[in-house]
N, C-alpha and C positions, 0 to 999 in steps of 0.2 A: 235447788231453784224446789220450790213449793210447786205442787202440781194444780194448775188452774184450766179452767175452760167456760167460755163464752159463749149461750146462742142467743140468738135474739136479732134485733132492726136497727138498723145505724140510719139517723138522714142530717147529710151534710150538704152543707154552702157554703161557697169559698167563692172569692173575689176575680178569679180566672174564668175565662173562656169555657164553654163546654168541652170535659175532658179533661181536667185539670192538670195541665202541662206539668206542673212538680213533680207529677204520678209513672212520669216518665224523664224525668232527667232534661226536663227542657224548662226553660227560662220562665218563671211566674209572666204572667198577662200585664200584669200594670208594674214590675221590679218586684213587687212583696207580695207576700202571702199571706190571708187572712184567711179563717174557717171559722165557724161552727156546727162545731158535730152533736149530735143525739143520741142516746143509745135507750134501748128498751129490752133489759136481759132480759127473756123470756125462762130461761134455764140457763144456772152453771153453779161453781163451786169455786173456791180459794181455798184449797187445804182440803178441811173439814168445814170450811164458812158455806152454806148456802149463798150463792147471788140469785136467787129467783127470783124476779120480781123488781131486781135493783133499775131504778134509770136516774140516768146521768147526762150530764151534759159540758162537751170543752169547747172551747175559746183560744183560737190558735193565733199566733202570728210570726211570722219569718222576716226577715229584713230583706231576705234574697229570695233561691230555692231553695226547697225545704232540704235536700239534699248540702246543702252547705251551711245546716245547721245554723245555732244561735238562734232559737225560735221559745217564743216565751208561750205556757202553756194556763190556762186556767181551768181545773177542773172541777164542777158544779154538783153535788150530790145529791140524790133526793132527800129531802131530812127524813122518812121514813125508814131510810136504810138504816142500818144498827151501826155502832162506833166498830166493831168486826167488820160489817161490810163495808165499809167508808174505807178502815185502812187496807183490806183489799185489792180493791178499787183502785187508790193511792200505790200500791204496790204496782198494779198493772198494768195503770196508765202512763209510771213512771219510769217503765222499763227496768224494775229492780227484780223483776221475777220473770224476764221476759228474755230468749235466746235469739229473736227474728227483731231490731231494732233496729230504726236508720240511725248513723251516728247524728251525735249533734246534740246542745242539751236542752233540758227542759227546767221548769221554774213551776212551784203555785204557791203562791205571797199572798192571794187573797187583793191585790194589785187591780186595780183596772186598767183593760185593752181595749182600745180605740177602736172603732172597727166602721168602716161605710163600705156598703157595695154596692154597686152597681154595674149593671151588667152582667151578673152572674149567671152561674146554674149553682142545681140541686139533684141531689139522688141520693136515692134510698140502696140500701145494702143489707143481705141478710146474712147476718156473722155468726160463722163459725170458728173460732178461734180459741186459740192452749199456748202456753210457754213455748213450744215450739213452731212456732207458727198458724199459716192457716189448717185447722183440723178435716179431713177426707169425707166426701159428701156421705151420710148413711143407706 
């Protein structure tokens, strides 16, 4: 596994009630889980590749609870990212270099994922992640 770290901000919006029940092993509010997440990486690396300043987004769809798997993901990476940065984020976001990954499947193939958010919630989070999971706060 390649050593990596990401620090930055995340903003997520999903179609469930406040508290995102899927994150706690509960059924999604409307039966499916749909989300959009944007990332602003202020500091990070993937091996020798700097991820400082890279921005990305991901669109997710699960036909049921996240913990049952069978979801889809479309990763969107800022065009200002280099090829090495793009490859690094793809490896991280698809779980290729991550010990702490929930079970399930993910695909990035450029296809459209239809989303309709009604009565949703959003949250902001400060990220400090590594390939082994959440990093200790400094």
